[in-house]
N, C-alpha and C positions, 0 to 999 in steps of 0.2 A: 665762174661766169655761166650764165644760162643763155640759151637761144630762145628767141621769141618770134611769134607770128603776129605782126601788127595788122589789124583789120580796120578798114574804114567801116562806118556804120551804114548810112543811107546809100543804097545802090550796091552795097557789097553784102551786108548781112540781111538787110530788108529792102523791099521794093521802095524806091524813092518816089513818093507821090507828092513831095514837097512839105517840109516842116512837119514831119511825123513826130507826134509827142503823146498820142493816146494809144494805149495797148490795143484797143479795138481797131485801130488803123494800122497797126504794126503787122505787116505781112512778110514773113521770112522768105528770102530768096530761095528758090529751088536749089537744093544741094548744099546749103550752108552747113547743115549739121554733119553731113558726110565729110565735107571738106575740113571742118574744124576738128572732128574726131580723128581724122587721118593725121592732121598736124599734131594733135595732142599725143597720139600714139607714136609719133616720130620724135617726141621729146620737146616739142615747142610749147612754151608758155604763151597763152593767148591774151593779147592786149588789144583793146579797142581804142582807136584814136579818131575822134570825130569833130568836125566843125559843126556847131549847133548855134548858128547865128539867130535862130528864131527867138532865143531868149532876149538878145539885145534889140531885136526888132519888135519885141512886145507881143509876139504871136503866142508864146507860152512862157510859163515861169520856170525858174531853176528847179523848183520842187516838182513840177510836172515833167520836166526833162529827166530828173533823177528817178521818178516813179516809172517812167517808160524804160529807162535803162535797167532798172531793177527787174522789171518784167522780162526784158530780153535775157538778162543773166539767168533768171529762174528757168526760162524755157530751155536754155542751153544745158542747165543742170539736169533737167528731166531727161536729157540725152546723154548723161554722164560726161558732160563737157564742162570744164572749169574755165571761166573767164577770170584771169588773174586780176585785171584792173581795167577801168574805163576812164579815159582821159577825154575831156570835152573842152573845146575852145568856144566860148559863148560870145566873144566880141565880134564886132563888125569891122573894126579897124584892121586894115591890111598890114599895118606895122606891128600889130600885137604879136609877140614872139610865139604864141601858141597857135595862132590861126594859120592853117595850111594855106599856102605852101611853105610857111615858116616851120622850123623843126622843133619848136618848144615842147610839144606834147611828147614827141619821141625822145628828146634829150632827157626830159624828166623821168620817163619810164626807164630809160637806160641807166640813169643814176640810181633810181630808187630800187631797182631789182638786180643790179649788177649784170646787165644784159650785154652780151657780145654782139655788137652790130654786124660783125663780119660773118657770123653764122646765122643771123636772123633774116627774116623775109617780111616784106610789106606787100599787102594786096589792097587795091582800091579800084574804083571805077572811073577815076579822073587822074589826069596828069598832075594836078595839084597835090593829090595824095602821095604820089610817087616822088615828086620833087621834094616834099617835106621830109620824107624818109631818107632820100639820098643826101639831103643836107645834114641829116643826123648821122651819116656814115653807114647807113644800111644799103649795101650794094645790090642785094637780091630783091627785085621788085616784080610784081605781077600786075599787069593791067587787065582788069576784068572788062572785056569789051561788051558793049551793049549799044543801044540805039541813041543814047544820050550824046548830043554833040559836045565835043571837048572845047572848053574855054581856052583860047590861046594864052600862052604864058609870055609875059613880058621879058622874062629872063629865064633862059634854059641853059645853065652852065654845064649841064651834063650831056647835051646834044643827043645823039642817037642811043647813048648808053643809059638814058633815063629809064627805059623800059627793058628789063631783062627778059621777060616772057609775056606773051599775050594769051589769054584764055577766053574762049567764047562763053564759058559757063563755069560754075564752081566745081563741078565734077571733073571737067577737063583740067582745071587748075591743080588738082591733086597730084598730077604727074610732075609738077614743078617743086614739090616739097622734097628736100633731100634728107 
């Protein structure tokens, strides 16, 4: 079994300006390459799990989303960082098993790569990100704090244990990688 670092995309890897799908609009968050490299050096496989409802909303196509994700992966590679895989939930339906806060993307990655959820970590900028990973059995979660207001969750079965750690920025989050 391997350990993985699950990364949300918009708001964690790149600045979330709303439905980012063009590489010219893709602005990496300060510290993301240092954070990802530190995780990789500690033996984490890097996996992106991202809601991309802009596809279902008709803001961009699946092909445009995939091109943007390919650009992101190439930029990581320029920093000697390997993104093992990218999982995207493109549906709007809250009952879709892949759409966060549902755990589908995480469960698929765990099964595909024989990931040990107990030694893995999830980082995101919203409680929905962390709830999805907790529902998949990933105990270690990092909330990347920013000025984005958090959407209230209708169901929070994990209570105060939903967030294992909070980081003001990605460089600070490095200390939570074991």
